[in-house]
N, C-alpha and C positions, 0 to 999 in steps of 0.2 A: 516327341518332344518337339515344341516349337523352337525354332532357331531363327535368331535375327543377324543377318550379315552385314556388315558396313562397309560401304565402299561402292566405287563406280568404274573401276579399270578392268583391264585384263585378267589383272591376277584375281579380282574378285569375280569374274566371270568361271573362271578356272574352277575355283573355290566352290562355287555355286553348283557348277557342272559336277563335280564329285560329291558334295554333300546331299545332294538329292539322290545318290546311290547308297545312300546311310539307310539300314532298315530300321533305324533308330528314330529317324526323322519324320515328323507328324507333318510339319506344315514349314515352308521356309520362306522369309519375308526379307527383302534386302532394300535398305537404304543408303544413298537415293538410289542406286542401281543404275543399270542403261537397258537398250532393248535387247542386248542378248542375255543379260542376267533374266530378264524378264520373262524369258522363255523357261526357266525352272522356279523362279519365286515371285511372290507378290510384291512389286515395288512400291515404296511409301514414301513421301516425301518429308523427310526429317535431316535436320542439319546435325552433323556429325559433331558439331561445336555447342550444341545444345543438350547438354548431359541431363539437365532436367527432364525435357521433352522426352529423352531415350528411354529414361528409368519408367516415365509414366507410361510409354508405349507398352515397354515390357510388361508393366502388371496389367494393361487392358488386354493385350493378347496372348497372356501366359505363356511368354516367353521363357524357358528354361535355360539357353545359353545362346551367349552372344557372340559372334566372331567378328574381331577387329582386324580388317583387311590393312588399311593404310597406317603410317607412321604418326602423323600428327596427333591424332586421338589418345594414342598411347601414350606418346610425350606429355599431353594435357591433363593426364591422370584418368581416364575415363574408364578403364580395368578397375581401378582401384574406388570409384563411385559406383559400379554397377555389384561388385563383390560386396560393398558395404550394404547393399540392398537385398543381398541373398540370391544373385542372378550370377550364373557361371559364365566364365569369360574365357576364350582363348587369346591370351595376349597379356604382356608384363604390366605392373603397377607402374607408376609414373617415376619412380627412384631407379630401377632396374631399366626402364627404357631409355635412361642417359645413355645407355650403352650404344644408342644410334643417335640420341638427340644432342650429346656433346661429344664431338672429337676428342675434345681435351681430357674430359671425365674418364674416357675408354683408355686413352694413352698414359694417363697416372695410373689408371688400374694395372695397367701393364707393367708399369714400373715399378709398383709396389710388388706383384707378385711373379715379377721376372719371367713374364709372359714374353717370346719373342716377337719383337716387332721392329719398324724401323726407327732409328734415333729422330728426336723431335724437340722441337721448342715450342712453347704456347706463346703467342705474341699477342698485344692488346692496343698495339699503336703502328702508326708506318713507319716511323723511324727505327723503332726496333726491330721489325718485321725486315727491314732494309739490311739493317745489321746482321742478323740470323742467315739470311739469304747468302751473304758476302761471306760468311763461316762455313757455310756448309758447301758452297759451290755448286756447279750445275752439270747435270739437271738436277731440279729439286720440284718437291711436291708441295703445294700450297691450298690448304683445306679450309673452307668456311667451317667455324666451330659448329654452327647449327644444323638445321635441317636444310637440304639443299635439292631434294629430291633426284638425287643420283647426278648432279650437276654443279655440284659446288666445289669442284676439284680440278686445280690445274697442274699439268706436269710440264713445268716451264724448261725447256731448252738453251735460252737465250738471257742475258740479263734484261733486255727490254721486253720479253715476255713475261718474265717475272715480276718486273715493275709494274707493269700493266695490268697485273691480276692482282697486285696488292692496292693499288691506287684504285682499282674497283672496288674490292671486297671492304677497304675502310671508308668508304664513302658513306656507308650507314653510320649510323649513329650506335657506340657500345659494340662495334663489331669486333670479333674475335678471330683469331686464326690458329691454325696449327700449321707448322712448317716441318718438313719431314725431309729425312735422306730418300734418294731415289733407288729404290730395290730392283735389282736385276732379276729376270726369272719369268716364269708365266703364272697368269692369275688362274684360280678357279676358286668355286664358291662351295661352302661346306654347310649344311643344313643339318642342325640336330634340335629334336624336341626336347625339352625339360621341364619337370615338374618343380625345380627347383633343387632337387636331389637326385634324382634319376636322370640318365641321359639314353636317348633313343637315336642313333643316327638315322638321319632322313635324307639321302642323297645327297648327289652333288651335280654341279652343273657348270658349264662355262659359257658367259655371255660376250656381247661384242657392245662396247660402249661407243665407240666412235661411230659416227654419222655415215661416214663413206666407206666403199669396198677399200681392202686391204688396211683396215684401220686407221684410216685418216680421217681428218677433219675435227671438229668440236667435239667434246664429250656430249652423250646424251643420256636420258634414262635407261637405254637399254635397245639395242636393235635388232636382237635375236639372240637365240642360247640353244645350247642343246645339254642332254643329259643322258647317261651320266657323264662327267669328266673324267675320262680314263688316265689322264695324266696325273689326278691324284688317285694314285695307287692305293690299294689296303694298307700298305705299309705306310704312306705319307698319312692317309686319314687317319690311321691310330694315332700315329704323332701328334696330327694337328687337334685330336681330342683330347690326348692326355696333358700335351703341352699348352694348349692354349684353350679350349673351351673348358675343360674339368676344372682346371684352376680359377676361370671367371666364375662359373656357377658357384662354386664354392665360396667365393669372396663376397658375392651377391647375397647369398645365405648366410655368411657369416655377420655381416652388417645387419641383417632383419630385414632383407629386401629380397627374397628370392626372386630369381627368373621364372616365370612360368610362361610357355608359349614355344616359340620356335626362335632359336638363335642362329642366325646366317653369318658366317663367317667368310670374308672375302679375304682370300689366303695369296701370298706371293710364295711359291714355290722356288726359293733360293738354291743355291749349291749349299747352303747349311741348314738346308730344311724348311717346313714351311715357318712362315712369318704371316703374324696377323697386318692386314692393311686397315680394315674397318670391321665393326659389325653392324648388322641390321638387326632390329628387333621384332620382324615379321616376314614374310615370306616376300623375296624378290619379284621383279615383274619386269623382263620377262620370264625369269627363272621358273616361278609357280606354274607358268603354262607348258611347261616340259615337266616338272614334277609329278602333278596330277594325274597325267596321263598314264605315267607308269607307275604309280601307286595301286598296287593289288591288295586293297584291303578297305578297311572301315574309317573312313576319316574322321567322320564325328565321334567315334569311340576314342579314336587317338587323341583328339583335342580335347575331349571331357577328362581322360586321364591325366593331362597337362595341369588341369586345373585342381583335380580332385587328390593328386598326389600319389596316384597309382599307376604312373607310367611302367613302373617294374613287372605289371601284370598283363601288358598287351605286348603286341609286335606289328611290324610293317613287313608286308611283303612287296616285293617290287618285279615287274615284267622285265624279262632278259631284253626287250626292244629298246633299242634309242629313240629318243624323242626330239626332235629339233622343230624350234619356232621361228619365223621369219616375221619381224613388224613391219606392219604397212603404216608409214607416217604421213601426215598431211605435208604437202610442200610448204618450205619455209621452216619446218622443223629442223633443229632444236631452237631456232629464232621465233618469229611470228608466225603460227602455221596457219594455213589457208582453211577456213572454215566454212562449212554447206557444201563442201563437194558431195555428189550423190554417190552411193556406193550400191553396186549389184553384183550378182554372181556367187552369192555365198553358198547358194544350194547347190551349185555344180561344183563349186571348189570342195565342198564337204562330199560328194556323190562319190568320191575314190578313197572314200575313207579318213579326209583329213578332217581337224577341229579348227573351227574358226572362232576364237575369242576375240569378244568384242571391248573396246577400250573406250576410245573418244567418239563415241557415237551418239547420236540423237534421232528419233522417229519424227519426221517432219512431213506434213500433207502425204502421210502413206506412204514416205520413202525414208530410206536409212541414208543418212547424211553424217559428214564428219563432224565431231565436235570436240577436238581436241589436238594435239601433237601426233602421239601414238594413236592409232585408229583401230586396226586389228592386229592379232597375233595369229597367225596361219601356223598351224601344227600338225606333224606328221609323226607315225610312230614306223619303224623300220629295224632289220636286224641289224644294219649298219649305219653308220652317219653318212655316207654318200647316198646310201637308200632313202635314208630319212630326210635328207636334204633334196634330192631330187623329186620325192614326193610333194615336199614343202613346197617347192617353187612351182610344181604343176597345178597346185591348188591356188598359189599365187597370180600365175596367169590366166586363172579361169575369174579372177575376180575383175571386175571392171570399176574402177577407181581413178579416174583420169586425172584428180587434183592430188593424186598419193605417190609414193615413190616408196621402194624397198631396197636393201642392198641387196646383192647377188652373190655374196659369199658366205653366207653364215655358216660356221662349222669347218671353215677352211682348213684350220690348224689340225683337226682330228681326219679329216679326210685325206689331207697329206700324209697324215702317219698310217693311215690304213693302205695308202700306195695308190691312191685315185687321184682324180682331177676335180679341183672344185669348179662350180659353174662360172 
């Protein structure tokens, strides 16, 4: 089967790396791809917003299946358009993708289905938002309602910080926000494949959103992750599936918009049990970079099953090893990143068994250069988090990227629980 993978980041590089291991794959295309993805796929210059052009490409290249990596095309309804033309798709339709596309949509669904989540209010004006903040108290969580690439969340601990976030958010015409109570606990990410009826648990991870060591500084799209997240015990995972994920999947099916693809539940593990922070309608980045190396099975077969409604006929196996990834970002990220910095040493980094997934990279005059905020995701596997952390940082240190930086403490919570010392 010919497959088209959409996207250009580290998530898509990890998916390409795993897809080419599938025996059912004939040829892999990627749009637009990146230099790392080009090692596994034929990259084509197609816009993900050009649905007609993507359909025409699928016809001309006899594409049997499309894997949609990023969230924006899902929210724009690309999966619906491809399915209408008879092309198989990994990813939910437009309405189901609102679980990620609108924080308010998801919170309202949680309220209707009695799904455990933080108390919230939807707000559409600055004055109303200020009134809600005064009622909720501090700390408080402020979320932009739409897509924000993992960075549209402020956890305000002071009144000034909360007001500045609100003023910034409501600068945009028609802006909406969700104000939430602050939940105490530890975060974890749970991934579940679903065909709209059946559920297949698909691993867990814990990522690091803050830009600086010790989880300091502004939120980012993610500076590193490890899998599995052992803090999400089998008992807690079972509760999250039965109390959060399954009711969500059932609710979407009941209204005629079944969710087909991967449902990524961001969870807060509170004293009262798991509570939903938010959903994503696709694999996380950099979580995908630690899930794919641990997956022991045929990714393409699993993806096709989510589209055909046959997820109950397949299974996913997992390596016992821990996987840990460290993001190397361009200086200035998550603000304006320094572009064009040269990158060398990837082969040396991979010589010891690490995998370097490329995210924001470009080929220029025969050299690999930075072309985004998050540039590389350096991944290693080992029996323990401490060993995986050490291996990943050895690989990071082998890479010559003078205009880049990385956190030095990815996985620190689990290393401490293992009784080791984080770097």
